[in-house]
C-alpha positions as CSV (number, residue, x, y, z in Angstrom):
1,M,80.9,126.1,127.3
2,T,82.3,123.2,128.5
3,I,83.9,120.6,126.9
4,I,83.4,117.1,127.9
5,K,86.2,114.7,126.8
6,R,85.3,111.2,125.9
7,D,87.7,108.2,126.8
8,L,88.1,107.0,123.8
9,K,90.1,104.0,123.2
10,P,92.8,103.6,120.9
11,F,92.9,101.6,117.9
12,R,96.2,99.2,118.4
13,D,93.8,98.1,121.9
14,L,90.7,97.4,119.6
15,T,91.1,93.0,118.8
16,E,90.0,91.9,115.9
17,Y,86.9,90.6,117.3
18,E,85.6,94.5,118.3
19,K,86.8,95.2,114.3
20,D,84.5,93.1,112.9
21,N,81.6,94.2,115.7
22,I,82.3,97.9,114.5
23,L,82.4,97.5,111.1
24,S,78.9,94.7,111.1
25,Y,77.6,97.5,113.6
26,I,78.3,100.6,110.8
27,Q,76.9,98.4,108.1
28,N,74.0,96.5,109.7
29,K,72.4,100.2,112.0
30,E,73.5,102.3,108.2
31,T,74.8,104.9,109.8
32,S,77.8,107.2,108.8
33,I,81.2,107.1,111.2
34,K,81.2,110.5,113.3
35,K,77.9,108.8,114.4
36,A,79.0,105.4,114.8
37,S,81.9,106.4,117.0
38,F,79.5,108.3,119.4
39,A,77.4,105.5,120.3
40,L,80.8,103.0,120.0
41,N,83.2,105.7,122.1
42,I,85.6,105.1,119.0
43,G,87.9,107.6,117.5
44,V,86.6,108.9,113.4
45,D,90.1,107.8,113.0
46,T,90.5,105.2,114.8
47,I,87.5,103.8,112.2
48,N,89.0,105.2,108.6
49,K,92.6,103.1,110.3
50,I,89.7,99.8,110.9
51,F,88.4,100.3,107.0
52,S,91.3,100.9,105.5
53,E,93.2,97.4,107.4
54,R,90.4,95.7,105.8
55,Y,89.4,96.9,101.6
56,G,92.7,98.8,101.7
57,K,93.1,102.0,100.5
58,R,92.7,103.2,96.5
59,N,95.4,102.8,94.2
60,D,95.4,106.3,91.5
61,C,93.1,108.4,93.4
62,S,95.4,111.7,92.3
63,E,93.8,114.4,90.5
64,T,96.4,114.2,87.5
65,N,95.1,109.9,86.7
66,R,91.5,110.9,86.5
67,K,92.4,114.3,84.8
68,K,94.0,112.2,82.3
69,Y,91.6,109.3,82.6
70,F,88.4,111.3,81.3
71,K,90.5,113.4,78.9
72,E,91.2,109.3,77.7
73,Y,87.3,108.8,78.2
74,W,85.9,111.5,76.5
75,I,88.8,111.3,73.2
76,K,87.5,107.9,73.1
77,N,83.8,108.2,73.6
78,K,82.4,111.6,72.5
79,L,80.2,111.6,70.9
80,K,80.4,112.9,66.2
């Protein structure tokens, strides 16, 4: 089995225009990040960094906060 190494473009070498093109490519083609990374010759981690840079990370998404939220929701809205 032969492993082919791709020459990926690093995140720090991307311009804002290229980042916009990557995001619009994913949205227009409605493709997954993995498929877009192969088509655009960019790593999956690089695309994830672009998304987190543009849209920010979600706050309060830990397991304990999620359980606390659903517990409060159930108590508040449980069927009688």
